[in-house]
C-alpha positions, 0 to 999 in steps of 0.5 A: 904492248897495250898492256904496258901503257896501262901499267903507267896508268894511276892504279887504284890502291885504296878504297878510304874516304880521304875526306873520313881519313882527314877529321878522323886524324884531326880528332886524333891529333888534337888528342896527342897534341892536348889541343885543336888541331888543324888539318889541311886535306888529305892527299896520296902520292901519284907517282909511286907506293902501291903497297902501304896507303900513304896520305899526305897532309899538312898539321897545325895548333889551333891556339893563337900564336902557334902557327908552326906548320908540321908537314907530314906523311901518313901510313897506313895498312891497306883495308883488306877489301883492298886486295893488299900486297903483302899479308902482313903490314907490321908498321911499327917494325918500320918505324922503327927501323927507321928510327934506328937507322934514323940514330945510328947512321949518316943515312937520310932518313924522315924525322919519325913522329908518332906510331899507333898502334891502334885501329879504331882512330883511322882503321888500322895502325899507323906510323907519322913521319915528317914530310920533306921537298925534293925530287923522287923518280917516277913509277908511273910514268916511269922515269926511264920514259919521262922528267927530270932524270932522264932530262940531267946531264949525265954527270948529274946522273953520276953523281945521283948514281953513286950518292944511291950506291952510297946508301947502301954502303952507309946501311951495311957498313954500321956494326949494328948490334945482334940486340938491334938487328934481331927483329929484322932477321927471317923467321926462323933458327935453323938455316942461313939467314939467305935460306929463311928468306928464301923460304919465306918469299916462297911461301909469300907467292903461297898465299898471294897467289894462292891455288893459281900457278905462274911458271915463271916464279916457280922457274925462278925459283928452281933455279935458285935451288940450281944456283944456291951460292956457296957461302953466302954472306955477311948478313947485314942490314939489308934496306929491303926496297932498295931502289932510286924511286923510294929516294928523295933528291935535291940537287941529286943527290937524297935528302930522304930515302923512304919505305922500310917494310921490307928491311931485312938481315941478309947478305950486302949482295941481297939490296945490291942485286934488288937495286940494279935489276930494278933500275933494268926494271924499268929500262925493259919498260922504257924499251918495250914501248920503243923508247932509249931509256937510260942504258948507261944508268944503274949498270951493274959492272958500275954500282958494284965498282962505286960500291968496293971504292966505299966499302972494301967488299967485292959483291959477289953471285950477283946472276943470283941476286939480281935472279931473286930480285927479279923472282920477288919483283916478280910476286909482287908485281903480280900481286898487283896485277891481280888488285887490278883486275879486282877493282876493273882496270884490266882483265885476268890474263889467258897465260898466267906469266902474263901477270908477270910485267917483266916475264921475258927478263926473268926467261933471258936470264932463265935461259942465261942470255941476260947481259953480265959484265 
């Protein structure tokens, strides 16, 4: 129980100095816009965001008569000494998928403003997008334990759930061209997109944890091989990190769909499995703390029914895709936990499986005890 309380606290994700970054951002924007620019003090989001470094600020031209304020969010790769969650951060790719989705769909993606590939101005490549106003279901403390979504009426939560599934329906139903999708396909060409993606995730596991073996994750990899779908597909553009904690809502309706760094071409069910499991993850955290959480929210049967009504596609093989989501999230969270160990926020557990916060959930799934519709 102590471990779950620690998880809810503020995690250190950066070693960079905000005052220095502000000066560098002001200089870069002034050069970019061709006139002096004033930049507010930078801040970092408190409730979400563990992979790339996110900076929040306002900017405006310093010249008289031009008082328009630009509300901005910058994303940049973390410093190497901050124990990055991922081996690489292709912010150009993320900028491109947001631009593409913004132009080709009705999904509320923040307007992309600038991408800077040169690491010199800020110490790493970065992108800047517009900052919108709204509410985001927090990861810390999880929305299943406190906050505006927990306090909402059942009707409002249902509206949020349905509008969130609609994001996936709109994305998956958009007829992108093969050329548009090519940058987001898993590496390789000799097998299916799903096969290549799973192989890439195993390589990521090896990178993230080196010689350390995490048995519960390796059992999950083996389970996937034993339960591989007979006919996966069709492949579509996936959001990748499809969860309500990556959406900004206003009146329980999405106004900004965020965090596209995991976008990939995969079967539709990969996004659906991730959305369903990620709520289950936060629901399990609440239940471990002795709280009721939101047990009737984002249930598999309800998400799949809404998706089928919107698209005509009946989701299949959800046991596989939820297990894949649990495994992928487990690799990521174990890496995040090792970053906490690196910064002295937590000790190394005696059992490496305890690096996975939701090991009990994965073990239940492996044992076939997971509830099914």
